[in-house]
C-alpha positions in Angstrom: 106.5 106.2 98.1 102.8 105.7 96.8 101.8 108.7 95.2 98.2 109.0 94.2 96.0 111.8 91.4 92.8 110.7 92.3 91.3 113.1 89.0 92.3 111.4 86.7 92.5 107.1 88.8 96.2 107.2 88.7 98.2 105.7 90.9 102.3 105.3 90.8 105.1 104.4 93.7 108.3 106.5 93.2 111.5 105.3 95.3 114.5 107.8 94.6 112.9 109.4 92.2 112.1 107.0 90.8 108.9 105.9 88.3 109.4 101.9 89.3 105.7 101.0 89.0 102.7 103.1 87.5 98.6 102.0 87.0 95.9 103.8 86.6 92.0 102.7 86.6 88.7 103.7 85.6 87.2 103.6 88.6 87.5 104.2 92.6 88.8 105.6 94.6 91.8 103.8 94.7 93.8 103.4 98.1 97.6 101.7 98.9 99.6 101.1 101.1 103.6 100.8 101.1 106.1 98.6 102.8 108.8 100.4 105.7 112.1 100.0 103.2 109.8 100.6 99.7 109.5 96.8 98.0 105.9 95.7 98.6 102.9 97.9 97.9 99.6 97.2 97.5 96.4 98.9 95.6 93.1 98.2 97.0 90.3 99.7 93.7 86.6 100.3 94.9 83.9 100.4 92.3 80.7 101.8 93.8 78.5 102.3 90.5 79.6 97.8 91.1 80.0 97.1 95.0 82.7 95.5 94.3 87.3 95.7 94.5 89.9 93.5 93.9 93.2 94.2 95.9 97.0 94.4 94.0 100.2 93.8 95.6 104.2 94.2 93.4 106.9 93.7 95.2 110.0 95.3 92.9 112.3 92.8 91.9 115.2 93.0 92.9 
């Protein structure tokens, strides 16, 4: 599961009740997607002030 707290700029990936990954951003909005098996997720973070953005892709280690 991918969860976000847009008010604090935090995004986290949680699997089986355990925190897998967490990051915080000082820009936004941020949108995330997670694969069906939960092993890969991506985050797209947009910086509206600078009209730029970035995509980050993560994979849980086996």
